[in-house]
LUMMI-417285 format. One line per field, with one value per residue: residue number from 1; x, y, z of N, C-alpha, C in turn. Coordinates in nm, 2 decimals, decimal comma, padded with zeros to 4 digits. Atoms other than C-alpha are relative to their C-alpha. Layout:
REM residues N
n	(NUM	...)
nc1	(X	...)
nc2	(Y	...)
nc3	(Z	...)
cac1	(X	...)
cac2	(Y	...)
cac3	(Z	...)
cc1	(X	...)
cc2	(Y	...)
cc3	(Z	...)
//
This chain:
REM residues 177
n	(1	2	3	4	5	6	7	8	9	10	11	12	13	14	15	16	17	18	19	20	21	22	23	24	25	26	27	28	29	30	31	32	33	34	35	36	37	38	39	40	41	42	43	44	45	46	47	48	49	50	51	52	53	54	55	56	57	58	59	60	61	62	63	64	65	66	67	68	69	70	71	72	73	74	75	76	77	78	79	80	81	82	83	84	85	86	87	88	89	90	91	92	93	94	95	96	97	98	99	100	101	102	103	104	105	106	107	108	109	110	111	112	113	114	115	116	117	118	119	120	121	122	123	124	125	126	127	128	129	130	131	132	133	134	135	136	137	138	139	140	141	142	143	144	145	146	147	148	149	150	151	152	153	154	155	156	157	158	159	160	161	162	163	164	165	166	167	168	169	170	171	172	173	174	175	176	177)
nc1	(00,05	00,08	00,04	00,07	-00,03	-00,08	-00,06	00,09	00,08	-00,09	-00,02	00,13	00,01	-00,10	00,05	00,11	-00,06	-00,07	00,11	00,08	-00,09	-00,02	00,12	00,06	-00,10	-00,10	-00,12	-00,01	-00,11	00,04	-00,09	00,07	-00,09	-00,02	-00,10	-00,04	-00,07	-00,12	-00,11	00,02	-00,07	00,07	00,06	-00,11	00,03	00,13	00,11	00,02	00,05	00,08	00,03	00,12	00,06	00,14	00,10	00,13	00,12	00,13	00,04	00,05	-00,11	-00,09	-00,05	-00,12	-00,11	-00,03	-00,08	-00,14	-00,07	-00,03	-00,10	-00,13	-00,02	-00,05	00,09	00,13	00,11	00,06	00,12	00,00	00,15	00,03	00,13	00,04	00,11	-00,03	00,09	-00,06	-00,13	-00,12	-00,09	-00,14	-00,10	-00,12	-00,13	-00,09	-00,12	-00,11	-00,04	00,10	-00,02	-00,13	-00,01	00,11	00,06	-00,10	-00,04	00,11	00,01	-00,12	00,00	00,12	00,01	00,12	-00,01	00,06	-00,08	-00,01	-00,13	-00,10	00,02	-00,05	-00,15	-00,04	00,03	-00,11	-00,12	00,01	-00,03	-00,14	-00,07	00,03	-00,08	-00,14	00,00	-00,02	00,10	-00,04	-00,08	00,07	-00,01	00,09	00,14	00,03	00,01	00,12	00,12	00,01	00,05	00,14	00,07	00,02	00,08	00,15	00,03	00,10	-00,06	00,00	-00,13	-00,04	-00,08	-00,13	-00,08	-00,05	-00,11	-00,12	-00,05	-00,06	-00,12	-00,09	-00,08	00,03	-00,11	-00,03	00,09	00,14	00,00)
nc2	(00,11	00,10	-00,07	00,08	-00,02	00,11	00,09	00,09	-00,08	-00,04	00,12	00,03	-00,10	00,04	00,12	-00,04	-00,08	00,09	00,08	-00,08	-00,03	00,11	00,02	-00,12	-00,10	00,03	-00,08	-00,02	-00,08	-00,04	-00,08	-00,11	-00,06	-00,15	-00,02	-00,14	-00,04	00,08	-00,07	-00,02	00,10	00,13	00,05	00,01	00,10	-00,04	00,09	-00,02	00,12	-00,03	00,11	-00,03	00,10	-00,04	00,09	-00,04	00,05	-00,07	-00,11	00,05	00,03	-00,12	-00,01	00,08	-00,08	-00,11	00,06	00,02	-00,13	-00,05	00,08	-00,03	-00,14	-00,06	00,04	-00,07	00,08	-00,06	00,06	00,05	00,01	00,11	-00,02	00,13	00,07	00,02	-00,07	-00,10	-00,06	00,06	-00,09	00,05	-00,06	00,00	-00,06	-00,01	-00,08	00,09	00,00	00,08	00,15	00,05	-00,02	00,05	00,13	00,10	00,05	00,08	00,13	00,07	00,05	00,09	00,05	00,07	00,14	00,04	-00,05	-00,15	-00,03	00,00	-00,13	-00,10	00,01	-00,07	-00,14	-00,06	00,00	-00,11	-00,13	-00,01	-00,03	-00,14	-00,07	00,00	-00,07	00,09	-00,03	-00,11	00,06	00,09	00,13	00,00	00,00	00,14	00,09	-00,03	00,04	00,15	00,03	-00,04	00,09	00,12	-00,03	00,01	00,06	-00,08	-00,12	-00,01	00,04	-00,09	-00,11	00,05	00,03	-00,13	-00,05	00,08	-00,02	-00,13	-00,01	00,11	-00,03	00,07	00,07	-00,07	00,04	-00,05	-00,15)
nc3	(00,09	-00,08	-00,11	-00,09	-00,14	-00,05	00,10	00,06	00,09	00,11	00,09	00,07	00,10	00,10	00,07	00,08	00,11	00,09	00,07	00,09	00,11	00,08	00,08	00,07	00,03	00,10	00,01	00,14	00,06	00,13	00,08	00,08	00,09	-00,01	00,10	00,01	-00,13	00,00	-00,05	-00,14	-00,08	-00,02	00,12	00,09	00,10	00,06	-00,06	-00,14	-00,07	-00,12	-00,09	-00,07	-00,09	00,00	-00,05	00,06	-00,06	00,04	-00,08	-00,13	-00,09	-00,01	-00,14	-00,01	00,06	-00,09	-00,11	00,05	00,01	-00,14	-00,06	00,06	-00,02	00,13	00,12	00,02	00,05	00,12	00,05	00,14	00,04	00,09	00,07	00,07	-00,07	-00,14	-00,08	-00,08	00,04	-00,06	-00,07	00,00	-00,08	00,09	-00,04	00,12	-00,03	-00,02	-00,14	-00,08	00,04	-00,05	-00,14	-00,08	00,06	00,01	-00,13	-00,06	00,06	-00,02	-00,14	-00,01	00,14	00,04	00,01	00,13	00,12	-00,01	-00,06	00,11	00,07	-00,09	00,01	00,12	-00,02	-00,09	00,08	00,10	-00,07	-00,04	00,12	00,03	-00,10	00,05	00,13	00,11	00,09	00,08	00,11	00,09	-00,06	-00,11	00,05	00,06	-00,11	-00,07	00,08	-00,01	-00,13	-00,01	00,08	-00,08	-00,12	00,01	00,13	00,08	00,05	00,15	00,05	00,11	-00,06	-00,05	00,12	00,06	-00,08	00,03	00,13	00,01	-00,08	00,03	00,12	00,12	00,07	00,12	00,11	-00,02	00,03)
cac1	(01,88	01,75	01,54	01,40	01,39	01,54	01,74	01,46	01,24	01,53	01,60	01,23	01,23	01,55	01,40	01,09	01,29	01,51	01,20	01,01	01,31	01,37	01,02	00,94	01,26	01,52	01,88	01,92	02,21	02,12	02,28	02,18	02,35	02,50	02,69	02,69	02,85	03,15	03,39	03,24	03,41	03,13	03,05	03,39	03,25	02,93	02,73	02,60	02,57	02,30	02,23	01,90	01,75	01,37	01,08	00,74	00,40	00,03	-00,14	-00,30	00,04	00,19	00,23	00,49	00,70	00,68	00,80	01,10	01,18	01,16	01,38	01,66	01,61	01,70	01,52	01,19	00,85	00,71	00,37	00,35	-00,01	-00,16	-00,43	-00,46	-00,68	-00,52	-00,73	-00,47	-00,17	00,18	00,42	00,80	01,04	01,36	01,72	01,94	02,18	02,52	02,61	02,29	02,35	02,71	02,66	02,32	02,18	02,51	02,63	02,28	02,26	02,62	02,57	02,23	02,26	01,95	01,89	01,76	01,90	01,84	02,16	02,36	02,20	02,29	02,66	02,68	02,51	02,77	03,05	02,92	02,91	03,26	03,38	03,21	03,38	03,71	03,61	03,62	03,30	03,49	03,68	03,56	03,68	03,49	03,17	03,19	03,25	02,96	02,72	02,80	02,74	02,41	02,30	02,34	02,16	01,81	01,70	01,43	01,68	01,67	01,96	01,95	02,06	02,34	02,45	02,46	02,68	02,91	02,93	03,01	03,29	03,45	03,75	03,67	03,88	04,06	03,84	03,52	03,63)
cac2	(15,84	15,60	15,77	15,47	15,49	15,15	14,88	14,64	14,90	15,01	14,65	14,60	14,93	14,82	14,48	14,65	14,89	14,61	14,39	14,67	14,77	14,42	14,40	14,75	14,93	14,96	15,08	15,24	15,37	15,57	15,78	16,11	16,23	16,58	16,63	17,01	17,01	16,80	17,07	17,09	16,90	16,64	16,58	16,52	16,21	16,39	16,15	16,23	15,93	15,94	15,71	15,67	15,47	15,46	15,29	15,29	15,25	15,32	15,62	15,40	15,32	15,67	15,66	15,38	15,60	15,89	15,65	15,55	15,91	16,00	15,71	15,80	16,18	16,24	16,22	16,33	16,18	16,24	16,18	15,97	16,03	15,73	15,77	15,40	15,14	15,15	15,27	15,49	15,71	15,59	15,77	15,73	15,79	15,89	15,96	16,10	16,34	16,18	16,29	16,14	15,81	15,79	15,91	15,76	15,49	15,31	15,29	15,16	14,88	14,80	14,76	14,58	14,37	14,24	13,87	13,86	13,93	14,30	14,28	14,19	14,50	14,71	14,59	14,70	15,03	15,09	15,00	15,25	15,53	15,44	15,47	15,81	15,93	15,83	16,03	15,71	15,82	16,10	15,86	15,66	15,34	15,43	15,51	15,17	14,99	15,16	15,10	14,73	14,72	14,91	14,67	14,38	14,55	14,55	14,33	14,58	14,86	14,98	14,80	15,05	15,34	15,14	15,02	15,38	15,48	15,19	15,25	15,62	15,55	15,25	15,31	15,22	14,97	15,11	14,91	15,06	15,42)
cac3	(03,76	04,03	04,30	04,48	04,86	04,93	04,77	04,71	04,55	04,34	04,21	04,13	03,93	03,75	03,66	03,53	03,31	03,17	03,09	02,94	02,72	02,61	02,47	02,35	02,26	01,99	01,97	01,63	01,42	01,11	00,84	00,68	00,37	00,41	00,09	00,11	00,46	00,37	00,49	00,84	01,12	01,18	00,82	00,66	00,48	00,37	00,60	00,94	01,18	01,44	01,73	01,91	02,20	02,17	02,35	02,18	02,33	02,24	02,39	02,66	02,80	02,79	03,17	03,13	02,89	03,14	03,41	03,20	03,12	03,49	03,58	03,33	03,37	03,00	02,66	02,53	02,45	02,10	01,96	01,64	01,51	01,33	01,07	00,97	01,12	01,46	01,75	01,92	01,85	01,93	02,17	02,16	02,44	02,26	02,37	02,09	02,26	02,25	02,60	02,74	02,55	02,67	03,03	03,12	02,88	02,80	03,16	03,28	03,03	03,07	03,45	03,41	03,09	02,91	02,86	02,50	02,15	02,24	02,44	02,12	01,95	02,25	02,23	01,87	01,95	02,23	01,99	01,73	01,99	02,11	01,75	01,71	02,03	01,87	01,55	01,34	01,17	01,01	00,77	00,48	00,65	00,96	00,78	00,60	00,93	01,10	00,81	00,82	01,19	01,16	00,89	01,13	01,42	01,28	00,99	00,89	00,81	00,45	00,28	-00,01	00,21	00,36	00,02	-00,11	00,18	00,12	-00,25	-00,21	00,04	-00,11	-00,35	-00,70	-00,89	-01,20	-01,44	-01,28	-01,37)
cc1	(-00,10	-00,04	-00,08	00,05	00,09	00,05	-00,09	-00,09	00,08	00,02	-00,13	-00,02	00,10	-00,04	-00,11	00,05	00,06	-00,11	-00,07	00,09	00,02	-00,11	-00,04	00,10	00,08	00,12	00,03	00,12	-00,05	00,10	-00,08	00,11	00,01	00,11	00,05	00,08	00,13	00,12	-00,01	00,05	-00,08	-00,05	00,11	-00,03	-00,13	-00,12	00,00	-00,05	-00,07	-00,03	-00,12	-00,04	-00,15	-00,08	-00,13	-00,12	-00,13	-00,03	-00,05	00,11	00,10	00,06	00,13	00,12	00,04	00,08	00,14	00,08	00,04	00,12	00,14	00,03	00,06	-00,10	-00,13	-00,10	-00,07	-00,13	00,02	-00,15	-00,01	-00,14	-00,04	-00,11	00,03	-00,09	00,07	00,13	00,11	00,08	00,14	00,08	00,13	00,12	00,09	00,13	00,12	00,05	-00,09	00,01	00,12	00,00	-00,12	-00,05	00,11	00,05	-00,11	00,00	00,13	00,01	-00,11	-00,03	-00,14	00,03	-00,04	00,10	00,01	00,13	00,11	-00,02	00,06	00,16	00,05	-00,03	00,11	00,13	00,00	00,03	00,14	00,08	-00,02	00,08	00,14	00,01	00,02	-00,10	00,03	00,09	-00,09	00,00	-00,10	-00,14	-00,04	-00,02	-00,13	-00,13	-00,02	-00,05	-00,15	-00,09	-00,03	-00,08	-00,15	-00,03	-00,09	00,06	00,00	00,15	00,04	00,07	00,14	00,09	00,05	00,12	00,13	00,06	00,07	00,13	00,09	00,08	-00,04	00,12	00,03	-00,09	-00,14	-00,01	-00,03)
cc2	(-00,09	00,07	-00,09	00,01	-00,11	-00,09	-00,09	00,07	00,04	-00,12	-00,04	00,10	-00,03	-00,12	00,04	00,07	-00,10	-00,09	00,08	00,03	-00,12	-00,03	00,11	00,10	-00,04	00,09	00,02	00,08	00,04	00,10	00,10	00,06	00,15	00,04	00,15	00,04	-00,08	00,07	00,02	-00,12	-00,14	-00,06	-00,02	-00,11	00,03	-00,08	00,03	-00,14	00,04	-00,13	00,04	-00,12	00,04	-00,12	00,05	-00,07	00,07	00,10	-00,05	-00,03	00,11	00,01	-00,08	00,07	00,11	-00,06	-00,03	00,13	00,05	-00,08	00,04	00,15	00,07	-00,04	00,07	-00,10	00,07	-00,08	-00,04	-00,03	-00,11	00,03	-00,13	-00,07	-00,03	00,09	00,12	00,04	-00,07	00,12	-00,07	00,08	-00,01	00,07	00,00	00,08	-00,09	-00,01	-00,08	-00,15	-00,05	00,00	-00,06	-00,14	-00,11	-00,05	-00,09	-00,14	-00,08	-00,07	-00,11	-00,06	-00,07	-00,15	-00,06	00,04	00,15	00,04	00,00	00,13	00,11	00,00	00,07	00,15	00,07	00,01	00,12	00,13	00,01	00,05	00,15	00,09	00,01	00,07	-00,10	00,02	00,11	-00,05	-00,09	-00,14	-00,01	00,00	-00,14	-00,09	00,02	-00,04	-00,15	-00,05	00,03	-00,10	-00,13	00,02	-00,03	-00,05	00,08	00,13	00,00	-00,03	00,10	00,12	-00,04	-00,03	00,12	00,05	-00,08	00,02	00,13	00,01	-00,11	00,04	-00,08	-00,07	00,07	-00,03	00,06	00,15	00,03)
cc3	(00,09	00,13	00,10	00,14	00,06	-00,10	-00,07	-00,10	-00,12	-00,10	-00,07	-00,12	-00,12	-00,08	-00,09	-00,13	-00,10	-00,08	-00,10	-00,13	-00,09	-00,10	-00,09	-00,05	-00,13	00,02	-00,15	-00,04	-00,14	-00,06	-00,08	-00,09	00,02	-00,09	00,00	00,13	00,01	00,07	00,15	00,08	00,01	-00,12	-00,11	-00,11	-00,08	00,05	00,15	00,06	00,12	00,07	00,08	00,08	00,00	00,06	-00,05	00,07	-00,06	00,11	00,14	00,10	00,01	00,14	00,01	-00,06	00,09	00,12	-00,04	-00,01	00,14	00,06	-00,06	00,02	-00,13	-00,11	00,00	-00,05	-00,11	-00,04	-00,15	-00,04	-00,10	-00,06	-00,08	00,08	00,14	00,09	00,08	-00,06	00,07	00,07	00,00	00,10	-00,07	00,07	-00,12	00,04	00,04	00,15	00,09	-00,03	00,07	00,15	00,08	-00,06	-00,01	00,14	00,07	-00,06	00,00	00,14	00,02	-00,14	-00,02	-00,02	-00,13	-00,11	00,01	00,06	-00,11	-00,08	00,08	-00,01	-00,13	00,00	00,08	-00,08	-00,10	00,07	00,04	-00,12	-00,04	00,10	-00,05	-00,14	-00,12	-00,11	-00,10	-00,12	-00,08	00,06	00,11	-00,03	-00,05	00,12	00,07	-00,07	00,00	00,13	00,01	-00,08	00,08	00,13	-00,02	-00,15	-00,08	-00,05	-00,15	-00,05	-00,11	00,05	00,04	-00,12	-00,07	00,08	-00,03	-00,14	-00,01	00,08	-00,02	-00,12	-00,12	-00,06	-00,13	-00,11	00,02	-00,04	-00,14)
//
């Protein structure tokens, strides 16, 4: 993960990574309905939970994303073409593999905490991953808890999708039937 030759260079690199992530990244938790897969182990509730760490930059700063990818040694960089009034395409450095999140991203940001509200989002993200490791996402109660946490992580998340998840996994009262 960290290949700097000396301690001072390593600390400068870590500080750069933390500062860059605080300003240009997000820790996301999302849900995908998988109603036809309800009998498969990871889809008992009919909902797949996914977690993602992403850093986004314009094409002119692609080298920064490559540096971050090299630093962590995991993840991929994806092109997000833009056809609106922006002058350049966007690139995203993304880590989605659960093992990479648990063994690289989570330990790094746990050892070197951020200093902004991003750290609060990270703690929720880490908690969601911990619950997934414990298979809590395979129960209706677990899905509800994770949906409520995800809703608090990012104010721009679609409330309608989260509300649908909660509605479908909350027991109905007898008068509602």
